[in-house]
TIVEXVEX-245209 format. One record per residue (C-alpha): z, x, y. Coordinates in nm, 4 decimals. Example, Ala and Ser with C-alpha at 12.3 -4.5 7.8 and 13.67 -1.06 7.14 Angstrom:
<pts>
       up     east    north
   0.7800   1.2300  -0.4500
   0.7140   1.3670  -0.1060
</pts>
This chain:
<pts>
       up     east    north
  -4.5132  24.4470  15.0530
  -4.1879  24.6461  15.0664
  -4.1597  24.6083  15.4435
  -4.2261  24.2348  15.4139
  -3.9501  24.1871  15.1571
  -3.7115  24.3928  15.3705
  -3.7911  24.1625  15.6607
  -3.7376  23.8557  15.4390
  -3.4024  23.9932  15.3210
  -3.2901  24.0627  15.6784
  -3.3962  23.7201  15.8055
  -3.2358  23.5473  15.5055
  -2.8993  23.7206  15.5574
  -2.8881  23.6311  15.9264
  -3.0211  23.2811  15.8573
  -2.7474  23.2099  15.6034
  -2.4832  23.3451  15.8432
  -2.6170  23.1428  16.1380
  -2.6447  22.8239  15.9311
  -2.2942  22.8717  15.7916
  -2.1576  22.9030  16.1457
  -2.3560  22.5941  16.2454
  -2.2143  22.4003  15.9502
  -1.8578  22.4981  16.0428
  -1.9319  22.4117  16.4059
  -2.0422  22.0591  16.3095
  -1.7176  22.0144  16.1160
  -1.5225  22.1353  16.4203
  -1.7060  21.8937  16.6516
  -1.6501  21.5978  16.4220
  -1.2758  21.6667  16.4103
  -1.2162  21.7612  16.7744
  -1.4436  21.5174  16.9566
  -1.3514  21.2101  16.7579
  -1.5889  20.9392  16.6353
  -1.6731  20.7838  16.9749
  -1.7372  21.1071  17.1673
  -1.9278  21.2540  16.8723
  -2.1424  20.9412  16.8551
  -2.2300  20.9657  17.2267
  -2.3108  21.3358  17.1903
  -2.5271  21.2881  16.8774
  -2.7266  20.9993  17.0250
  -2.7968  21.2067  17.3384
  -2.8904  21.5038  17.1190
  -3.1495  21.2940  16.9337
  -3.3540  21.2570  17.2552
  -3.2799  21.6112  17.3744
  -3.4000  21.7390  17.0358
  -3.7460  21.5909  17.0931
  -3.7678  21.7557  17.4387
  -3.6564  22.0855  17.2876
  -3.9174  22.0575  17.0116
  -4.1947  22.0262  17.2701
  -4.1053  22.3528  17.4487
  -3.9785  22.5649  17.1606
  -4.1702  22.4870  16.8404
  -4.5409  22.5647  16.8711
  -4.5415  22.8082  17.1636
  -4.3297  23.0917  17.0135
  -4.5377  23.0908  16.6943
  -4.8620  23.1198  16.8909
  -4.7112  23.3944  17.1096
  -4.6088  23.5860  16.7962
  -4.9636  23.5696  16.6583
  -5.1273  23.6824  16.9803
  -4.8688  23.9579  17.0328
  -4.9259  24.0893  16.6817
  -5.3043  24.0999  16.7314
  -5.2870  24.2617  17.0752
  -5.0273  24.5098  16.9534
  -5.2605  24.6219  16.6745
  -5.5297  24.6887  16.9346
  -5.2738  24.8804  17.1473
  -5.3617  24.6541  17.4384
  -5.0210  24.6548  17.6092
  -5.1451  24.5357  17.9478
  -5.3284  24.2379  17.7996
  -5.0221  24.1493  17.5916
  -4.7987  24.1648  17.9006
  -5.0384  23.9274  18.0787
  -5.0347  23.6879  17.7846
  -4.6515  23.6841  17.7769
  -4.6402  23.6157  18.1517
  -4.8882  23.3289  18.1088
  -4.6851  23.1875  17.8196
  -4.3693  23.2083  18.0299
  -4.5349  23.0064  18.3073
  -4.6739  22.7511  18.0590
  -4.3309  22.7068  17.9021
  -4.1519  22.6740  18.2370
  -4.4083  22.4285  18.3776
  -4.3916  22.2178  18.0618
  -4.0118  22.2101  18.0657
  -4.0024  22.1231  18.4378
  -4.2467  21.8352  18.3807
  -4.0300  21.7040  18.0949
  -3.7155  21.7200  18.3091
  -3.8867  21.5441  18.6005
  -4.0164  21.2704  18.3674
  -3.6662  21.2070  18.2349
  -3.5190  21.1950  18.5863
  -3.7894  20.9675  18.7325
  -3.8121  20.7332  18.4337
  -3.4399  20.7407  18.3556
  -3.4306  20.3619  18.3159
  -3.6921  20.3803  18.0417
  -3.4956  20.6524  17.8622
  -3.1795  20.4489  17.9041
  -3.3407  20.1757  17.6930
  -3.3280  20.4186  17.4007
  -2.9504  20.4235  17.4221
  -2.7070  20.1475  17.3380
  -2.4528  20.3058  17.5752
  -2.5285  20.4009  17.9383
  -2.3019  20.7050  17.9093
  -2.5566  20.8741  17.6807
  -2.8006  20.9104  17.9715
  -2.5421  21.1041  18.1765
  -2.4854  21.3383  17.8810
  -2.8637  21.3873  17.8501
  -2.8806  21.4809  18.2206
  -2.6172  21.7507  18.1575
  -2.8356  21.8904  17.8770
  -3.1639  21.8920  18.0742
  -3.1290  22.2448  18.2227
  -3.1107  22.3727  17.8624
  -3.4764  22.2678  17.8232
  -3.5725  22.5136  18.0999
  -3.3645  22.7953  17.9552
  -3.5044  22.7285  17.6074
  -3.8617  22.7753  17.7315
  -3.7681  23.1247  17.8547
  -3.5828  23.2000  17.5323
  -3.8773  23.0821  17.3181
  -4.1302  23.2967  17.5044
  -3.9460  23.6275  17.4702
  -3.8342  23.5426  17.1155
  -4.1995  23.4829  17.0230
  -4.2959  23.8219  17.1690
  -4.0261  24.0018  16.9673
  -4.1345  23.8059  16.6596
  -4.4948  23.9164  16.7105
  -4.3841  24.2805  16.7057
  -4.2034  24.2131  16.3753
  -3.8774  24.3014  16.5512
  -3.6833  24.0674  16.3239
  -3.3503  24.2341  16.3949
  -3.3772  24.1405  16.7636
  -3.4932  23.7879  16.6772
  -3.2062  23.7356  16.4327
  -2.9525  23.8828  16.6750
  -3.0677  23.6454  16.9492
  -3.0281  23.3437  16.7182
  -2.6849  23.4573  16.6021
  -2.5815  23.5285  16.9628
  -2.6809  23.1751  17.0653
  -2.4797  23.0193  16.7828
  -2.1669  23.2293  16.8443
  -2.1730  23.1795  17.2231
  -2.2212  22.8067  17.1821
  -1.9232  22.7780  16.9477
  -1.6957  22.9862  17.1717
  -1.7956  22.7978  17.4887
  -1.7601  22.4604  17.3187
  -1.4048  22.5452  17.2080
  -1.3146  22.6581  17.5615
  -1.4785  22.3617  17.7375
  -1.3412  22.0916  17.5081
  -0.9891  22.2329  17.5387
  -0.9743  22.0967  17.8946
  -1.1213  21.7541  17.8162
  -0.8935  21.4556  17.8800
  -1.1075  21.1589  17.7763
  -1.3857  21.0515  17.5422
  -1.6536  21.0939  17.8097
  -1.5211  21.4290  17.9321
  -1.5177  21.5562  17.5712
  -1.8821  21.4609  17.5188
  -1.9834  21.6109  17.8559
  -1.7916  21.9299  17.7717
  -1.9864  21.9660  17.4469
  -2.3152  21.9067  17.6340
  -2.2183  22.1549  17.9075
  -2.1357  22.4224  17.6499
  -2.4843  22.3751  17.5027
  -2.6510  22.4191  17.8429
  -2.4509  22.7305  17.9356
  -2.5069  22.8790  17.5884
  -2.8843  22.8296  17.6262
  -2.8703  22.9997  17.9690
  -2.6818  23.3013  17.8319
  -2.9108  23.3189  17.5266
  -3.2222  23.3239  17.7461
  -3.0709  23.6131  17.9458
  -2.9769  23.7973  17.6250
  -3.3199  23.7665  17.4625
  -3.4899  23.8644  17.7928
  -3.2819  24.1823  17.8010
  -3.3741  24.2559  17.4380
  -3.7428  24.2094  17.5195
  -3.7365  24.4662  17.8002
  -3.5039  24.7051  17.6134
  -3.7559  24.7200  17.3271
  -4.0357  24.8137  17.5671
  -4.1706  24.4715  17.6590
  -4.3402  24.4234  17.9966
  -4.4805  24.1468  18.2143
  -4.8086  24.1724  18.3981
  -5.0265  23.9514  18.6178
  -5.0963  23.6267  18.4257
  -5.4495  23.5828  18.2970
  -5.6401  23.2864  18.1597
  -5.4519  23.2474  17.8307
  -5.3374  22.8934  17.9102
  -5.6134  22.7193  17.7121
  -5.5634  22.9452  17.4090
  -5.1876  22.8946  17.4096
  -5.2084  22.5175  17.4444
  -5.4933  22.4733  17.1943
  -5.2996  22.6538  16.9207
  -4.9475  22.5337  17.0035
  -5.0152  22.1598  17.0463
  -5.0992  22.0951  16.6747
  -4.7905  22.2901  16.5609
  -4.5728  22.1048  16.8108
  -4.7337  21.7794  16.6954
  -4.6224  21.8447  16.3370
  -4.2656  21.9213  16.4490
  -4.2475  21.6133  16.6745
  -4.3930  21.3917  16.4006
  -4.1372  21.5333  16.1594
  -3.8574  21.4575  16.4091
  -3.9815  21.1052  16.4807
  -4.0449  21.0149  16.1177
  -3.6735  21.0405  16.0358
  -3.5636  20.7412  16.2471
  -3.8634  20.5448  16.1155
  -3.7517  20.6124  15.7589
  -3.3943  20.5240  15.8567
  -3.5163  20.1815  15.9714
  -3.7689  20.1038  15.6955
  -3.5767  20.2092  15.3836
  -3.2584  20.0004  15.4311
  -3.4759  19.7065  15.5405
  -3.6922  19.7252  15.2264
  -3.3861  19.7728  15.0040
  -3.2357  19.4524  15.1442
  -3.5668  19.2771  15.0799
  -3.5500  19.4080  14.7219
  -3.2098  19.2394  14.6689
  -2.9510  19.4861  14.8005
  -2.6820  19.3730  15.0424
  -2.6743  19.5413  15.3854
  -2.3657  19.7394  15.2844
  -2.5244  19.8511  14.9547
  -2.8502  19.9495  15.1272
  -2.6762  20.1591  15.3930
  -2.4451  20.3166  15.1357
  -2.7190  20.4278  14.8953
  -2.9349  20.5459  15.1879
  -2.6458  20.7530  15.3223
  -2.5882  20.9074  14.9796
  -2.9560  20.9981  14.9401
  -3.0126  21.1403  15.2892
  -2.6692  21.2880  15.3582
  -2.5567  21.4121  15.0161
  -2.8661  21.4661  14.8008
  -3.1541  21.5874  15.0171
  -2.9607  21.8749  15.1846
  -2.9548  22.0473  14.8419
  -3.3331  22.0138  14.8189
  -3.3746  22.2248  15.1347
  -3.1566  22.5154  15.0126
  -3.4549  22.7260  14.8885
  -3.5947  22.7027  15.2430
  -3.3358  22.9602  15.3512
  -3.5409  23.2169  15.1570
  -3.8938  23.0739  15.1735
  -3.8462  22.9973  15.5438
  -3.7642  23.3636  15.6016
  -4.0859  23.4598  15.4236
  -4.2826  23.2129  15.6388
  -4.1384  23.3712  15.9517
  -4.2127  23.7276  15.8413
  -4.5610  23.6349  15.7216
  -4.7046  23.5147  16.0554
  -4.7127  23.8496  16.2457
  -4.7944  24.0343  15.9219
  -5.1079  23.8264  15.8557
  -5.2013  23.8190  16.2250
  -5.2036  24.2009  16.2363
  -5.4088  24.2167  15.9159
  -5.6596  23.9665  16.0564
  -5.6942  24.1760  16.3726
  -5.7656  24.4823  16.1550
  -6.0018  24.2789  15.9318
  -5.8135  24.3862  15.6171
  -5.9693  24.1249  15.3898
  -5.8258  24.2436  15.0576
  -5.4797  24.2860  15.2069
  -5.4905  23.9305  15.3481
  -5.5935  23.7813  15.0127
  -5.3271  23.9727  14.8186
  -5.0568  23.8876  15.0722
  -5.1423  23.5166  15.0683
  -5.1487  23.4987  14.6884
  -4.8252  23.6937  14.6402
  -4.6463  23.4895  14.9088
  -4.7444  23.1583  14.7498
  -4.6397  23.2778  14.4023
  -4.3074  23.4106  14.5377
  -4.2385  23.0766  14.7102
  -4.3284  22.8921  14.3906
  -4.0866  23.1082  14.1894
  -3.7960  23.0597  14.4344
  -3.8519  22.6830  14.4425
  -3.8724  22.6520  14.0637
  -3.5642  22.8707  14.0190
  -3.3382  22.5900  14.1480
  -3.5088  22.2981  13.9693
  -3.3617  22.3434  13.6162
  -3.0155  22.4079  13.7648
  -3.0250  22.0775  13.9511
  -3.1750  21.8850  13.6593
  -2.9235  22.0236  13.4113
  -2.6068  22.0056  13.6236
  -2.6998  21.7577  13.8982
  -2.4319  21.5005  13.8181
  -2.1576  21.7639  13.8156
  -2.2886  21.9085  14.1455
  -2.2536  21.5629  14.3037
  -1.9023  21.5226  14.1652
  -1.7910  21.8694  14.2772
  -1.9172  21.8554  14.6355
  -1.8812  21.4859  14.7162
  -1.6898  21.3290  14.4269
  -1.9969  21.1088  14.3932
  -2.1918  21.0875  14.0664
  -2.4721  20.8834  14.2273
  -2.5651  21.1706  14.4599
  -2.5829  21.3994  14.1559
  -2.8067  21.1597  13.9635
  -3.0366  21.1317  14.2638
  -3.0426  21.5126  14.2810
  -3.1695  21.5212  13.9224
  -3.4511  21.2832  14.0205
  -3.5343  21.4711  14.3389
  -3.5234  21.8310  14.2094
  -3.9006  21.8477  14.1508
  -3.9669  21.7935  14.5244
  -3.8637  22.1535  14.5938
  -4.1902  22.2902  14.4524
  -4.4362  22.0970  14.6765
  -4.1918  22.1276  14.9688
  -4.1844  22.5074  14.9411
  -4.5609  22.5280  14.8945
  -4.6234  22.3043  15.1964
  -4.4017  22.5186  15.4191
  -4.5560  22.8515  15.3177
  -4.9173  22.7264  15.3226
  -4.8642  22.5677  15.6662
  -4.7441  22.9052  15.7961
  -5.0488  23.0751  15.6434
  -5.2835  22.8214  15.8039
  -5.1105  22.8763  16.1386
  -5.1561  23.2530  16.1008
  -5.5244  23.1980  16.0187
  -5.5724  22.9919  16.3353
  -5.6128  22.6625  16.1448
  -5.3255  22.4749  16.3081
  -5.5251  22.1529  16.3489
  -5.6104  22.1477  15.9770
  -5.2423  22.1811  15.8950
  -5.1599  21.8905  16.1287
  -5.4253  21.6649  15.9712
  -5.2987  21.7401  15.6202
  -4.9405  21.6646  15.7235
  -5.0425  21.3333  15.8851
  -5.2364  21.2287  15.5750
  -4.9396  21.3083  15.3517
  -4.7050  21.1193  15.5861
  -4.9234  20.8071  15.5644
  -4.8852  20.8089  15.1849
  -4.5091  20.8563  15.2236
  -4.4806  20.5534  15.4521
  -4.6751  20.3427  15.2027
  -4.4384  20.4575  14.9278
  -4.1167  20.3733  15.1116
  -4.2578  20.0344  15.2102
  -4.3823  19.9134  14.8709
  -4.1791  20.1021  14.6077
  -3.8134  20.0097  14.6857
  -3.8739  19.6763  14.5120
  -3.9398  19.8630  14.1863
  -3.7404  20.1881  14.2015
  -3.4886  20.1356  14.4829
  -3.3821  20.4392  14.6870
  -3.5921  20.6664  14.4642
  -3.8878  20.5412  14.6688
  -3.7801  20.7967  14.9329
  -3.7937  21.0729  14.6701
  -4.1363  20.9659  14.5456
  -4.2637  20.9253  14.9027
  -4.1509  21.2722  15.0065
  -4.2855  21.4226  14.6852
  -4.6269  21.2580  14.7246
  -4.6432  21.3612  15.0914
  -4.5635  21.7263  15.0198
  -4.7806  21.7449  14.7064
  -5.0854  21.6104  14.8861
  -5.0271  21.8322  15.1912
  -4.9783  22.1459  14.9774
  -5.2932  22.0803  14.7726
  -5.5025  22.0254  15.0859
  -5.3493  22.3322  15.2526
  -5.4279  22.5533  14.9522
  -5.7882  22.4270  14.9501
  -5.8198  22.5057  15.3215
  -5.6789  22.8557  15.2713
  -5.9194  22.9255  14.9829
  -6.2123  22.8084  15.1918
  -6.1082  22.9999  15.5037
  -6.0480  23.3288  15.3210
  -6.3286  23.2837  15.0681
  -6.0682  23.3631  14.8056
  -5.9880  23.1821  14.4825
  -5.6082  23.1661  14.4689
  -5.5137  23.2190  14.1064
  -5.1838  23.0306  14.1161
  -5.2415  22.7368  13.8793
  -5.1836  22.9320  13.5569
  -4.8588  23.1040  13.6675
  -4.7400  22.7723  13.8138
  -4.7868  22.5886  13.4845
  -4.6102  22.8704  13.2980
  -4.3181  22.8616  13.5406
  -4.2911  22.4818  13.5117
  -4.2810  22.5121  13.1308
  -4.0016  22.7689  13.1699
  -3.7934  22.5054  13.3481
  -3.7776  22.2804  13.0397
  -3.5619  22.4982  12.8071
  -3.3534  22.6201  13.1035
  -3.2758  22.2598  13.2055
  -3.1740  22.1821  12.8476
  -2.9465  22.4908  12.8336
  -2.7754  22.4085  13.1660
  -2.7301  22.0445  13.0642
  -2.5827  22.1335  12.7244
  -2.3514  22.4007  12.8692
  -2.2258  22.1892  13.1603
  -2.1559  21.8872  12.9391
  -1.9785  22.1050  12.6824
  -1.7623  22.2854  12.9410
  -1.6763  21.9549  13.1139
  -1.4355  21.8814  12.8282
  -1.1963  22.1667  12.9043
  -1.2880  22.3450  13.2340
  -1.2565  22.2419  13.6022
  -1.5825  22.1531  13.7786
  -1.6004  22.4788  13.9746
  -1.5874  22.7028  13.6671
  -1.8121  22.4638  13.4770
  -2.0847  22.4903  13.7431
  -2.0345  22.8658  13.7932
  -2.0819  22.9400  13.4215
  -2.3553  22.6877  13.3361
  -2.5669  22.7612  13.6460
  -2.5257  23.1388  13.6072
  -2.6411  23.1168  13.2455
  -2.9340  22.9001  13.3542
  -3.0324  23.1432  13.6293
  -3.0213  23.4443  13.3956
  -3.2135  23.2605  13.1235
  -3.4783  23.1465  13.3739
  -3.5384  23.5046  13.4908
  -3.5547  23.6328  13.1320
  -3.7922  23.3636  13.0094
  -4.0165  23.4202  13.3138
  -4.0197  23.7912  13.2228
  -4.1249  23.7026  12.8665
  -4.4149  23.4952  13.0002
  -4.5134  23.7826  13.2310
  -4.4331  23.5967  13.5516
  -4.2007  23.8741  13.6721
  -4.1860  24.2412  13.5793
  -3.8213  24.3408  13.5338
  -3.8995  24.6887  13.4022
  -4.1120  24.7712  13.7074
  -3.8336  24.6444  13.9323
  -3.5720  24.8594  13.7538
  -3.8048  25.1602  13.7642
  -3.8466  25.1202  14.1403
  -3.4677  25.1080  14.1867
  -3.4283  25.4266  13.9797
  -3.6943  25.5999  14.1880
  -3.5167  25.5018  14.5104
  -3.1819  25.6275  14.3795
  -3.3447  25.9516  14.2654
  -3.5092  25.9949  14.6066
  -3.1741  25.9424  14.7841
  -2.9992  26.1997  14.5602
  -3.2708  26.4570  14.6297
  -3.2385  26.3972  15.0031
  -2.8617  26.4471  14.9845
  -2.9053  26.7744  14.7972
  -3.1535  26.8972  15.0587
  -2.9118  26.8121  15.3381
  -2.6278  26.9941  15.1591
  -2.8436  27.3056  15.1146
  -2.9499  27.2974  15.4795
  -2.5870  27.2857  15.5947
</pts>
């Protein structure tokens, strides 16, 4: 458990740093490229993103699982063969995708309202090849739980891309040249990142051997995972079309529909995904950990790890809910000067619980080799979401998106948990602690709401949110400790033991010198 939490902490730190750089990079692009060039680049990226998802979503996860299992069995030669096979599968897939785009370029051009977007997509195509190489070696490092190397490769890619983009755009003289410069920087950055992660793989003892018949295994496991990622990517434009259309049907003007949709998707929902920075790190660390345990047939360890991971994810998700409910309006005003986004955040806060549970349970199912079950559950939940956003806007407006997402994730998480219980023959005792934690949110929400409204009379928004949310966070932890959901005394005792151990080691070193 300690090693897992260390891995989660490491991944979280690097993830926050990488995402922060990415956020700043998007701001830079929007200011330097200008609206027209940025529009061309983003439209081209929407198609490139789907191609990238195909080669870099399911395959690295499957590689990580197989690497972890083969590593446990100390079967280095077999693992080297599997990596070589995966490399060929990734390269062949990426080449096929590139050829399809080049041959059927007229069909792809129909997706764009501007012919220039196709040229920009052509500039990006080599990045698909490089990404397949990057994904293969990254998956191998992931399977060995070498999270430092994985995180370094991701950070390297982000930094190189930013530096190259700044250098390339500096020489641009027109709208088109600016967009092509941004696309070129992406391609070169992917090439350098694939070289960097390849070097890391071999530096850490990785090898390649004669490919063996792992193709079927790799494809069978990766296709469902890739299917979920592609469906998730494609569902966004579908929602973007349906929701404004149904809002107009419900009586909104076109301008009102687009405005409220933009507020919900661009200002409100990004806050809902904040806990994913932590729970996503756990999901990443959990895959090789469970895969190794499955290879060793450590049944009790697997059950305990699954239960503790779900409860941890539940706690992290619920931690943010009372803060958003209590201070949502002020959060919207502080970040966007928009009270509507804050009110929508209050309505949407509850989604974080089923969202977190869906993410962690999907990772567990993938580790257990039940990728197809996870895909079916996601599709079923998505169907309910589409029904919600089609029929509900007439009654609840833009909140139909919130309800739709909530229903989708709730259904998927429930089905995933049932599948996990059945597969592991283990009754996951999470309902009781979940209900207790939800009850803890009620007084915390009331405290944050009272404090934020009181401080609003005489403090700036920043200090208001800092004080009210800090009080809410502390109170949530304390009340969870009272209900026995977390053990603060055990945590403090462990810290004291670590400090004591470090002091003793220092004394020993001093005596030896």
